[in-house]
N, C-alpha and C positions, 0 to 999 in steps of 0.2 A: 504493500500500500504506500502510495506517495501522498505527501501533504504539499499542496501547490498554493503558493501565495499569488493570488491573481494580480495584485499590484505589480509585483516583480516580474511576473510572466508577461504582462502587457508591455511593461517598460523594455523588456528584452526581445519582444517579438517584432517582426516587420509590420508596417502599417498596411493591412490587407484590405481585401474587397469588402469584408463585413464592416470594418471601421469606416470605410468610405461611404457605405450605405447609411451609417449613423450620421455622418457629416451631411450627406445629401438630404436626409429626412429632416434633421434639425434645421438645416439651412432653408429648406422649403417652408417650414413652419415660420421661420423668422422673416421670410419674404412677405408672407401674409400679415405678420405682426407689424412689420415696417410699413406696409401699405396702409393698415388701419391707423397707425399713428400719424403718418404724413398726409393722409387724405384730408384731414381737417384743415391743414394749411392751404391746400389747393382750393377749397371751397369757401374759405373765410371771406375774401373780398366780395364774393357773390352774396353770401349771407348778410353781410353788413348792408349791402344795397337793397336786397329783397325784404329784409325784416326791419330796416331802418335802425340798426344798432349803432350805438356809440362805440368808440374804441375800447374804453374800459369794459363795456358790456360784452363786446366780442372777445376780449381777453378772458373774462369770467366764463363765457360759453366754452372756450377751449379747456378751461381748468377742470371742468367736471370729469372729463375722461381721465385726466391726470390724477384727480382724487381717487377714482376707481383703480388706477394703476398702483397707487400707493397702498391701498387696502389689499389689492390682489397680491402684491409682492409680500406683504406682511402676513397674510393669511395662507395663501396657497404655497408659498415657499416652505415654511415649516410643516404644513400639512403633508407635503410630499415626502418628508423624512419619515412619516408614519404610515402612509398608504402606498408609497412607491412613486417613483418619478414618472413612470409611463402613465399612470392614472392621473397624476398631477398635470402632465402635458395635455392629455386628452380632454380633461375637464376645462382647462384654460382655453384651449383652441376652440372647442365647441361653444363656449360662452361668448368669446369676443367675435367670432364670425357671425353667429346668429344675431347678436345685438347690433352689429354693423349693418347687416341687411335691414333690420327694423328701423335704423336711423334714417334710411331713405324715405320712410313713410311719415316722418315727423312734420307736423304742420305748424308747430309753434316752438319758440326757443325752449320752453319748459320740457316738451317732449324730446327735443334734441338732446338736452342736458341729461335726461334720464337714461336714454339709450346709450349715450356716450359713456356714462358712468358704468353701466353694466359691461360694455365692451372693454372699458379700462380695467375692470376686475380681471378679465381673462388675459389681457395683454400683460398686466403686471405679474401674473402668476406664471406665464409661459417662459419668460426670459430667464429667471434664476434656475428653473428646472432644466431647461435645455442646456444651459451652460454647465450645470453640475453633471449632467449625463454625458456630455461630450468630453468634459474634463476627465471623467472616469475611464472612458474607453480609449483615450489618446495616450500614447507613451510619453513619458515626461520630456523626452528630447524634442518632441513635436507639439507639445500641449498648447503652447501659446499660439503657434501657427494655425493649428486645427480649430481651436476655439475662435480665433479671429476670422478664419475662412468661413466657418459656419455662420458667424455673426455678420459677415458681409451680406448675407441674405437680407438683413434688416435694411441696409442701404439700397439694395436692389428693389425692395418693396417701395421705398421712397421714390426711386426713379420711375417705377411703374405708375405710381400715383401722379407724379408730375406729368409724365407722358400722356396718360389717359386724360388728365385734366385739360391739357392743351387741345386734345381732340374732341372731348365730349362737352365740357362746360359751356363753351360759346354757343353750341348748337342745341344741346339737350338739357342744360341746367345742371344743378348740383346733385340731384337725387340719384341718377344712374351711377355716380361714383361710389355710392354705398350698396346699391343693388348687386354690383359685381362681386361682392364678398360671398354671394351664394355659390359661386363656382368653387372656391377652395374648400367650402364646407363638405363637398363631395370627397375630399381627401381623407376625412376622418376614419373611414373603414380601413384604408391603407395604413394609416398611422397605427391603429390598434393592432393590425396584423404584423407589420414589419418592424416597428420600433421596439428595440429590446428594453427590458427592465434593467435597472441598476443591478450589477452583480453584487455589490456590497449589500444592497437591500435584501436581495434574495438569500444571500448567505446568512445575514442577520436573522432572517425569518426561518432559517432551517430548511430552505427549499433547495437542497443540494442537486437534485436531478434536473430541475429547471435551470439552475445556474450552470451545470455541466453542459447542457445542450447549447446554451449561449456561448460559453467559454470555448467549446469545441470549434465554433465558427471563426474565432479570432485567429487561431493558428491550426488549420486542419492537418498540417504536416506532423503535428504532435498529438496523436490520439490519446484519449483518456481511458484508463482501465476502470472496471466496474467498482473497485474498492478505493479508487483515488478520492481524496477529500480536498475540496477547495476551502481556502481560508482567506480572509481579508484582514490585514493586520490592524486596521483602524476600527474594526467593527465594535470592539469592546471599549471604545472611547466614552467620553462623558455624554450625558443626555443632551438632547437638542434644546438647550435653553439659551436665552439671550445672555445671561450672566457668563456663560462659558466663553463667549466671544471676547471677553475682557481678561480672561485668565491666561496663565503661562506666558506672561510678558507681552500680551497682545493689546493692552489698553491703548497706548499711544498710537499704534499702527491702525487699530480699528477706528479710532476717532478721526485720524487723518484721512483714511479711506472714505469715511462717511462725509467729511467736509468736501473732499474731492468729488464724490458722487453728487453731492448737492450742487456744487458749482457747475459741474459738467452737464448734468441734465437740465439745469436752468438754461444753459447756453443752447443745448440741442433744441429744446422746445420753444425758446424765445425766437431763435432763427427760423425754425421750421414753421412757426405760426405766423410770424410777422414779416419775414423777408419779402415775399411777393407783394404785399400791400405797401411796404415802405418803398420798394422800387417803382411801383405804379405811381406813387405820389411824387417820386423823384423824376417822373417823366418817361419811364419805360412802358412800352405797350404790354398788354396782358400776357401775350405769348412769351415775351422776353422775361417778364417777372416770374412766370411759372418755370421757365428754363433755369432760373436761379436755384429752385428746389432740386432740379435734376443735377445741376453742377454741385450743389451742397452734398447730395447723397452719393454721387459718383466719387467725390472726394472722400466721403465716409468709407466707402468700400475699399478704395485704394489705401487709405490710411490704416484701416483695420488689418488688411493683409500685410502691408509693409511693416506696420507696427508689431504684428505677431512674429514675423521673421526676425526683426531687429530685437524683439524681446527675448526670443529663444537664444539669440547670440550674445547680447550685451546685458540682459536682465530687464524685466518689465519696468521696475521703478525708474531706472535711468531714462528709458524711452518715454515713459509717461511724462516725466518732468520736461523733457525737450518738446514734446507735443503740446503741452499746455502753454509753454512759452511762445511757441509759434502761433497758437490760437490767439493769444492776447495781441500779438503784433498784427496778424492778418485782419482780425475783426476791427481793430482801431483804424487800420488803413482803408477799410471799406468806406468809412465815413468821410474820406477826402473826396468822394465822388469821382473816382478815376474813370478813364476811358473804358468802354465796354469790355474789350479784351482783357485788360488788367483786372477789371471788376470781377469777371467770372473766374479768373485765375485765383484771386484772393478768396472768393467764395469757395472754390475747390479746396484751397488750403484750410480754410475755416472748417469745412466739412470733414476733411481728413483728420483734423486735430481736435474736433469736438465729438462728432459721431464715432470716428475711429477710436478716439481715446476712451469713450464710454465702454467700448468693447474690451479694450485693454484693461480697464478698471475691473470689469467682471472677471477677467482671467486672473488679475492680481488677487482678488478676494478668494477665488477658488483655490489658488495656491497657498493662501495664508492659513486656511482652516482645514482640519482633518475631516474625514468622511462623515462622522457622526453629527457634526454641526455645519457641514458645508452648505447645504440648502438653506439652513437658518441664517448663516452668515451672508449668503447671497441675497436672501429675501430681505433681511434688514438693511443691508447696504443699498439695495435697490429701493426699498421703501423710504429711507431717508433721502435718497436721490430724488424720489418722486415729489418730495416737498419742494425741492428746487425746481422740478418740472412744473409744479403748480405756480410757483412764484414767477417763473420766466414769462409765460404769456400774459399773466396779469400785470406784471411790472412793465412789459412792453406796451400794453394798452394804455396804462396810466402815463408813461413817459411820452408816447406819441401824441396823446391828447393834449399835452402841454406845448406841443409844436416847438420843441427845442431845435436848434440847428442840427443838421444831419450829422456833422462831425462830432458834436457833443453827445448825441445819442449813442453813437458807436463807441466812443471812449468809455461811456458808462457801461455799455454791453461788454467791453473788454475786461472790466475789473474782475468778474468772477474767474476768468482764466488766469489772471495774475495771482489771485488768492490761491487757486488750486495748484499753481506752480510751486508756491511756497509750502503748501501742505504736503505735496508729494516729495519735496526735498526732505522734509522732516521724516516722512515715512521711509524714504530710501536710507537715510542715515540710521534710523532705528532698526530697520530690517538688517542692515549690514552688521550692526552691533550684535543683534540676536543670533545671526548666523555664526559670527566669530565666537560667541560664548558657547554655542552648541558644539562647534568644532573643538574648542579647548576642553569641553567636558568629556569628549570621547577619547582624548589623548591619554 
């Protein structure tokens, strides 16, 4: 009889067809998630005109989905530690796709807010569970890259929303943008069939045979014997409680990650909600303003993939610090009203270093915590970040209503990126000290 540590086995195995399937499925889920998040920014100028909304009212309208995301992350993230990540993903996906379809039937701002809140619950729950699942099946040497590659689907969803908005909204109005979510709802049976459950969860539940069936697909060249036993070295860790996130020298690092999440998601949702409207008021046509969302998300996809590769090579904390610094600079320069070519280049960089950095932050959280509290850690970091996501569109509406000069607005928008740069510098230094202490303890 062999005792096989699945963590070590995955780290030592080649990245095979089964793991690529996990990347593809989780990436597809996040395409739909990204579409749901960014579709609101594409329809906002139309809603302001159709329903006669003020800018603060429009910002509050956007915030309801983000309230839902915050509660979804706080509830469905920890819930998955108890019922399994596959169920957590399926519940989240069904919730937000169904509610998104129903949003297209909204006749009043109140109905719109309600359906967007329900959709937000599902979106908030999907992200931490998908990251935790991908983090478990990827070998350590490729973990940052694979999580980032999976998460690039989020940006693809934003690009799809922008592209469809350019084609549909001028001719058919805003409602079809939400009805389209009925198409990915058909994917739910495929997800339930093909998406694997967490190996750690199955082992913790004593489901050895089911775990063996999944594990055998990771490296088919190494067959399992009937009496082989799978173990997961982190299974006997502490319970999934919030207090556990601050133990074992993680207090400062947890707080700095939470602050970074707050600032990062504030920027992501501020830009995705208001960038088209701001550019329209600056004199750009509707088509060009919607193209800004495409550029923002294209940058997010490129930034996530590049950041993941750089993170695997140089360490995620260093890369995140550099990305936040670049975000502060690019967002501030958008406010000088540059020529169109330079403007879209700056928006691309801003997307790479905000949306892309959000993805790297999720990977950083997943690497900080062990299995028993990983979904809890991801859920709480995401939940705190959602507070920033709520503040972002609301703050944007209030600031734009004051009709400040364009340059002054974008200097204010750049401040959260500067704060996050400092927070991640503190995190990186604390992380380095913790690693050094752990190495000395093993000598």
